[in-house]
C-alpha positions as CSV (number, residue, x, y, z in Angstrom):
1,X,13.8,2.2,0.6
2,X,15.5,2.5,-2.9
3,X,14.2,5.1,-5.3
4,X,14.3,4.3,-8.7
5,X,16.2,7.3,-10.7
6,X,13.0,8.7,-12.7
7,X,11.3,8.6,-9.3
8,X,14.4,10.6,-8.0
9,X,14.4,12.8,-11.1
10,X,10.6,13.5,-10.6
11,X,11.3,14.7,-6.7
12,X,13.9,16.7,-8.1
13,X,12.1,18.7,-10.7
14,X,9.1,18.9,-8.9
15,X,10.6,20.5,-5.9
16,X,12.9,22.9,-7.9
17,X,9.3,23.6,-9.6
18,X,8.2,24.4,-6.5
19,X,10.5,27.2,-6.0
20,X,9.8,28.9,-9.4
21,X,6.3,28.7,-8.8
22,X,6.9,30.6,-5.8
23,X,9.4,33.1,-7.4
24,X,6.5,34.0,-10.3
25,X,3.8,33.9,-8.4
26,X,5.2,36.9,-6.3
27,X,6.6,38.5,-9.4
28,X,2.7,38.4,-11.0
29,X,1.1,39.5,-8.2
30,X,3.6,42.2,-7.9
31,X,3.2,43.2,-11.5
32,X,-0.6,43.1,-11.3
33,X,-0.8,45.6,-8.7
34,X,2.0,47.9,-9.8
35,X,1.5,50.8,-12.6
36,X,2.1,48.1,-15.0
37,X,-1.2,46.7,-14.3
38,X,-3.3,47.4,-17.4
39,X,-0.7,46.1,-19.7
40,X,0.6,43.2,-17.8
41,X,-3.3,41.9,-17.8
42,X,-3.7,42.8,-21.0
43,X,-1.0,40.7,-22.3
44,X,-2.3,37.4,-21.1
45,X,-5.5,38.3,-22.9
46,X,-4.3,38.6,-26.4
47,X,-5.5,37.1,-29.0
48,X,-3.6,34.2,-30.7
49,X,-5.4,32.1,-32.9
50,X,-8.6,32.8,-32.1
51,X,-8.2,32.4,-28.3
52,X,-6.3,34.3,-25.7
53,X,-2.8,33.3,-24.4
54,X,-4.5,32.3,-20.9
55,X,-6.6,30.0,-22.9
56,X,-4.1,28.4,-24.9
57,X,-1.9,27.8,-21.7
58,X,-4.9,26.7,-19.8
59,X,-6.7,24.5,-22.2
60,X,-3.4,23.4,-24.4
61,X,-0.3,23.3,-22.3
62,X,-2.2,22.0,-19.2
63,X,-2.9,18.7,-21.1
64,X,0.5,18.1,-21.1
65,X,0.7,18.6,-17.1
66,X,-1.8,16.1,-16.6
67,X,-0.1,13.8,-19.3
68,X,3.1,13.7,-17.0
69,X,0.8,13.4,-14.2
70,X,-0.9,10.2,-15.4
71,X,2.2,8.7,-16.9
72,X,3.7,9.1,-13.0
73,X,0.8,7.6,-12.2
74,X,0.9,4.4,-14.3
75,X,4.4,3.9,-13.7
76,X,3.4,4.0,-9.7
77,X,0.5,0.9,-10.6
78,X,2.6,-1.3,-12.6
79,X,5.9,-1.1,-10.7
80,X,5.9,1.7,-8.2
81,X,4.1,2.3,-4.4
82,X,1.0,1.8,-5.8
83,X,1.7,-1.9,-7.1
84,X,1.7,-3.4,-3.1
85,X,-2.1,-3.0,-2.3
86,X,-1.2,-2.6,1.1
87,X,1.1,0.1,0.5
88,X,-1.1,1.7,-1.8
89,X,-4.3,1.8,0.1
90,X,-3.0,4.4,2.6
91,X,-2.4,7.1,0.3
92,X,-5.5,6.1,-1.5
93,X,-7.6,6.1,1.4
94,X,-5.7,9.7,2.6
95,X,-6.6,10.9,-0.7
96,X,-10.1,10.0,-0.5
97,X,-10.5,11.8,2.8
98,X,-8.8,14.7,1.3
99,X,-11.1,15.2,-1.3
100,X,-14.3,14.2,0.6
101,X,-13.7,16.6,3.6
102,X,-12.8,19.7,2.4
103,X,-15.4,19.5,-0.6
104,X,-18.0,18.6,1.9
105,X,-16.8,21.8,4.5
106,X,-17.6,23.6,1.2
107,X,-20.9,22.5,0.4
108,X,-21.6,23.0,3.9
109,X,-21.2,26.9,3.5
110,X,-22.3,27.0,-0.2
111,X,-24.8,24.3,-0.7
112,X,-28.1,25.9,-2.4
113,X,-26.1,28.8,-3.7
114,X,-24.9,29.7,-7.2
115,X,-21.3,29.3,-5.9
116,X,-22.0,25.8,-5.1
117,X,-19.8,24.3,-8.1
118,X,-16.8,25.4,-6.7
119,X,-17.0,22.4,-4.2
120,X,-13.9,20.6,-6.1
121,X,-11.7,24.0,-5.7
122,X,-9.9,22.5,-2.5
123,X,-9.9,18.8,-3.3
124,X,-6.5,18.6,-4.9
125,X,-2.8,19.5,-3.9
126,X,-0.1,20.9,-5.7
127,X,2.9,18.8,-6.0
128,X,5.3,21.0,-7.1
129,X,4.6,23.7,-3.8
130,X,4.1,20.8,-1.6
131,X,7.5,19.0,-2.3
132,X,9.2,22.6,-2.6
133,X,8.1,22.9,1.3
134,X,8.8,19.7,2.5
135,X,12.5,19.8,0.6
136,X,13.1,23.0,2.9
137,X,13.4,20.2,5.7
138,X,16.6,18.7,4.0
139,X,17.7,14.9,4.7
140,X,15.6,14.7,7.8
141,X,12.8,13.5,5.7
142,X,12.3,10.1,5.5
143,X,11.7,8.7,1.7
144,X,8.8,7.1,2.6
145,X,7.2,10.6,3.7
146,X,7.8,11.8,0.2
147,X,6.7,9.0,-1.7
148,X,3.2,9.1,0.7
149,X,3.0,12.8,-0.2
150,X,3.7,12.1,-4.0
151,X,1.1,9.2,-4.3
152,X,-1.2,11.1,-2.1
153,X,-1.0,14.2,-4.6
154,X,-1.0,12.0,-7.4
155,X,-4.3,10.4,-6.7
156,X,-6.3,13.2,-5.5
157,X,-5.1,15.1,-8.8
158,X,-6.8,12.1,-10.4
159,X,-9.5,12.4,-8.5
160,X,-9.9,16.3,-9.5
161,X,-9.5,15.0,-13.4
162,X,-12.2,13.2,-12.9
163,X,-14.2,15.5,-11.2
164,X,-13.6,18.2,-14.0
165,X,-14.5,15.5,-16.6
166,X,-18.1,14.6,-14.6
167,X,-19.0,17.9,-13.1
168,X,-17.2,20.9,-15.3
169,X,-17.7,19.7,-18.6
170,X,-20.1,21.5,-21.0
171,X,-23.2,20.2,-23.0
172,X,-21.5,17.3,-25.5
173,X,-21.0,17.3,-29.3
174,X,-21.1,13.7,-29.6
175,X,-19.9,13.4,-32.8
176,X,-16.6,15.0,-32.1
177,X,-16.4,12.8,-28.8
178,X,-16.8,9.8,-30.7
179,X,-14.0,11.0,-32.9
180,X,-11.7,11.7,-30.1
181,X,-12.9,8.4,-28.5
182,X,-12.1,6.3,-31.8
183,X,-8.7,8.0,-32.2
184,X,-8.2,6.8,-28.2
185,X,-8.9,3.2,-29.8
186,X,-6.7,3.3,-32.6
187,X,-3.5,4.6,-30.1
188,X,-4.8,1.5,-27.7
189,X,-4.4,-1.1,-30.7
190,X,-1.3,0.6,-31.6
191,X,-0.3,-0.2,-28.0
192,X,-1.6,-4.0,-28.3
193,X,0.0,-4.4,-31.9
194,X,3.5,-3.6,-29.9
195,X,3.8,-0.4,-31.9
196,X,6.6,1.7,-29.7
197,X,7.4,4.6,-31.6
198,X,6.4,7.5,-29.5
199,X,5.6,9.6,-32.9
200,X,2.0,7.6,-33.9
201,X,0.8,8.4,-30.1
202,X,1.8,12.0,-30.0
203,X,0.4,12.8,-33.4
204,X,-2.5,10.9,-32.1
205,X,-2.9,12.9,-29.1
206,X,-3.0,16.0,-31.0
207,X,-5.4,14.9,-33.0
208,X,-7.6,13.7,-30.0
209,X,-7.1,17.1,-28.1
210,X,-8.8,19.0,-30.9
211,X,-11.4,17.2,-31.2
212,X,-12.2,16.8,-27.6
213,X,-11.7,20.6,-27.4
214,X,-14.6,20.6,-29.5
215,X,-16.7,18.1,-27.7
216,X,-17.9,19.7,-24.7
217,X,-15.6,17.3,-22.3
218,X,-12.3,19.7,-21.1
219,X,-9.6,19.1,-23.4
220,X,-7.1,18.2,-20.8
221,X,-8.6,14.8,-20.3
222,X,-6.7,14.2,-23.9
223,X,-3.8,14.2,-21.5
224,X,-5.3,11.1,-19.1
225,X,-5.9,9.3,-22.1
226,X,-3.0,9.4,-24.0
227,X,-0.7,8.4,-20.8
228,X,-2.4,5.2,-20.5
229,X,-2.3,4.5,-24.4
230,X,1.5,5.1,-24.6
231,X,3.3,1.6,-24.0
232,X,4.6,0.9,-20.7
233,X,6.3,-2.3,-21.5
234,X,8.2,-3.3,-18.7
235,X,8.8,0.3,-17.6
236,X,12.8,0.2,-18.2
237,X,14.7,3.4,-19.4
238,X,14.0,2.0,-23.3
239,X,10.2,2.0,-22.8
240,X,8.2,4.9,-24.5
241,X,6.6,5.7,-21.5
242,X,9.8,6.2,-19.3
243,X,11.0,8.0,-22.5
244,X,8.4,10.6,-22.7
245,X,7.9,11.1,-19.0
246,X,11.8,12.0,-18.8
247,X,11.5,14.4,-21.5
248,X,8.6,16.1,-20.0
249,X,9.8,16.6,-16.5
250,X,11.6,19.6,-16.8
251,X,9.3,21.4,-19.7
252,X,6.5,21.0,-17.2
253,X,8.4,22.0,-13.8
254,X,10.1,24.8,-15.4
255,X,8.1,26.1,-18.0
256,X,4.3,24.8,-18.1
257,X,3.4,25.5,-14.6
258,X,5.5,28.6,-14.5
259,X,3.5,30.1,-17.5
260,X,0.1,28.7,-15.6
261,X,1.3,30.5,-12.6
262,X,2.2,34.0,-14.2
263,X,-1.1,33.9,-16.3
264,X,-3.5,32.9,-13.7
265,X,-2.1,35.0,-10.3
266,X,-2.0,38.5,-12.3
267,X,-4.7,39.5,-9.8
268,X,-5.3,43.0,-8.8
269,X,-5.9,43.4,-5.0
270,X,-8.1,46.2,-4.1
271,X,-9.1,47.5,-0.7
272,X,-12.2,45.0,-0.6
273,X,-9.7,42.1,0.1
274,X,-10.8,41.5,3.7
275,X,-14.4,41.8,2.7
276,X,-14.2,39.3,-0.1
277,X,-12.1,36.4,2.3
278,X,-15.4,36.7,4.5
279,X,-17.6,35.6,1.3
280,X,-18.9,31.9,1.7
281,X,-17.5,30.8,-1.2
282,X,-13.7,32.1,-0.1
283,X,-14.4,30.7,3.5
284,X,-14.9,27.4,1.8
285,X,-11.9,27.7,-0.2
286,X,-9.9,28.4,3.1
287,X,-11.5,26.4,5.6
288,X,-11.2,23.4,3.0
289,X,-7.7,23.6,2.3
290,X,-6.4,24.5,5.7
291,X,-8.7,22.2,8.0
292,X,-10.4,20.0,5.6
293,X,-7.3,18.6,4.1
294,X,-5.5,17.5,6.9
295,X,-8.5,16.7,8.8
296,X,-9.9,14.3,6.0
297,X,-6.3,12.5,5.4
298,X,-5.8,11.6,8.7
299,X,-9.2,10.4,9.5
300,X,-9.3,8.4,6.6
301,X,-5.8,7.0,7.1
302,X,-6.3,6.0,10.4
303,X,-9.5,4.5,9.7
304,X,-7.8,2.3,6.9
305,X,-4.6,1.4,9.3
306,X,-7.3,0.3,12.3
307,X,-9.3,-2.0,9.9
308,X,-6.1,-3.7,9.0
309,X,-6.4,-2.4,5.2
310,X,-3.4,-0.6,5.1
311,X,-0.4,-0.2,7.1
312,X,1.6,2.3,8.5
313,X,5.2,2.5,7.2
314,X,7.6,1.8,10.4
315,X,9.5,4.6,10.1
316,X,6.7,7.2,10.8
317,X,4.1,8.6,12.7
318,X,0.9,10.0,12.9
319,X,2.1,13.4,13.6
320,X,4.3,12.9,10.2
321,X,0.7,12.3,8.4
322,X,-0.6,15.3,9.8
323,X,1.9,17.4,8.9
324,X,1.7,16.2,5.2
325,X,-2.1,16.4,5.7
326,X,-1.4,20.3,6.5
327,X,0.9,20.3,3.3
328,X,-1.7,18.9,1.3
329,X,-3.5,22.1,1.9
330,X,-1.4,23.8,-0.7
331,X,-4.1,23.7,-3.5
332,X,-2.6,26.3,-6.1
333,X,-2.4,24.6,-9.4
334,X,-5.4,22.2,-9.9
335,X,-7.3,24.4,-7.3
336,X,-6.9,27.4,-9.6
337,X,-8.0,25.2,-12.7
338,X,-10.8,24.2,-11.2
339,X,-11.7,27.5,-10.3
340,X,-11.7,28.7,-13.6
341,X,-14.1,26.1,-14.9
342,X,-16.4,26.3,-11.6
343,X,-17.1,30.1,-12.0
344,X,-18.0,32.7,-14.5
345,X,-18.4,35.7,-12.5
346,X,-14.7,37.3,-13.1
347,X,-15.2,39.0,-9.6
348,X,-15.6,35.7,-7.9
349,X,-12.9,33.9,-10.0
350,X,-10.3,36.5,-8.6
351,X,-11.8,36.4,-5.1
352,X,-11.4,32.8,-5.2
353,X,-7.8,32.8,-6.7
354,X,-6.5,34.8,-3.9
355,X,-8.3,32.7,-1.2
356,X,-6.5,29.7,-2.7
357,X,-3.4,31.7,-2.6
358,X,-3.9,32.6,1.0
359,X,-5.0,29.0,2.2
360,X,-2.2,27.8,0.5
361,X,0.5,30.2,2.0
362,X,-1.2,29.3,5.4
363,X,-0.7,25.5,5.0
364,X,2.6,25.6,3.6
365,X,3.9,27.7,6.7
366,X,1.9,25.7,9.4
367,X,3.0,22.4,7.9
368,X,6.5,23.5,7.7
369,X,6.9,24.5,11.2
370,X,4.9,21.5,12.3
371,X,7.2,19.0,10.7
372,X,10.6,20.7,11.8
373,X,10.0,19.6,15.2
374,X,8.9,16.4,14.5
375,X,11.5,15.1,11.8
376,X,14.4,15.4,14.4
377,X,16.0,12.3,12.9
378,X,18.4,12.6,9.6
379,X,17.9,9.1,7.6
380,X,20.9,9.3,5.6
381,X,20.1,6.1,3.9
382,X,16.9,7.9,2.5
383,X,18.7,11.1,1.6
384,X,17.9,12.1,-1.9
385,X,20.4,13.2,-4.2
């Protein structure tokens, strides 16, 4: 299967970024539980321009992360794996199952409580971490499996974005919202007028972010809107969408996501760690990611293929899909992001983050050792450079 240069670049940057995320997460947890704990945690909450550093990262820099994710989604829809309905429907159905079943399991344990707002936490897959684990298996991994994982993760990230927009936005300030949407409309008009210079779109995106930030809708949604306003044209290397996506790959993988990980995993772990993991919200997160993800992805994918809606790539078996489903339980980035929106109690936020890290660790280890004996054949034609 021929892979485009941009897609290979995306995979390489994401899997390399995955190893960096592992390193900075361990580093941050270590510092947060060392004699430097107080100073280290205080660092991220220093005031900068009226907001803490962690706020600027979560509401500002993560907008750029969402922009990159949606630029990649747009490319897949127009000319990639999602452009063919038969191919696209398998990861789409898998992603739906991977969102609905974990959320359902969380609600099963927390429905009717103050913590039911956390149902969105186990819904998303962290592309960087999942690809990082998958890359440890080397050339034995067929490109169709990598593409399935990336398409699945992108789609459920989009689902998580929609969940954030619908369920985790505060009361609306309609004037600011209308101004933000008005700017989005102007950018769409520029697109239709074939204005291909990126500068007006980037300036418009910054202004749109400001008004979205003050509208009650989470500001990171700006990245989603901007991605679909930037001209795609034919998707060639000269298209504005390609240029912007190419520019963002390495800053997102090597700066933005590591900063997010550092800022959001400075977690002091006390002696009540085991007790916190038995709380319904912690169990909902762990069970949702570790059990709900593979169960939902496999079940919905199997139904789609059985009904003739989707096709299973000829070089894949159902045990491969199970392995990808297990890796789908690596929630990290989006799961932590939704945690920050779902809960106000800092103790619950910290415990939830620890549950996410614990579940993601289990998913990564189990997924690796599930796939290792499964993918025995080296498929040299699919090996990524």
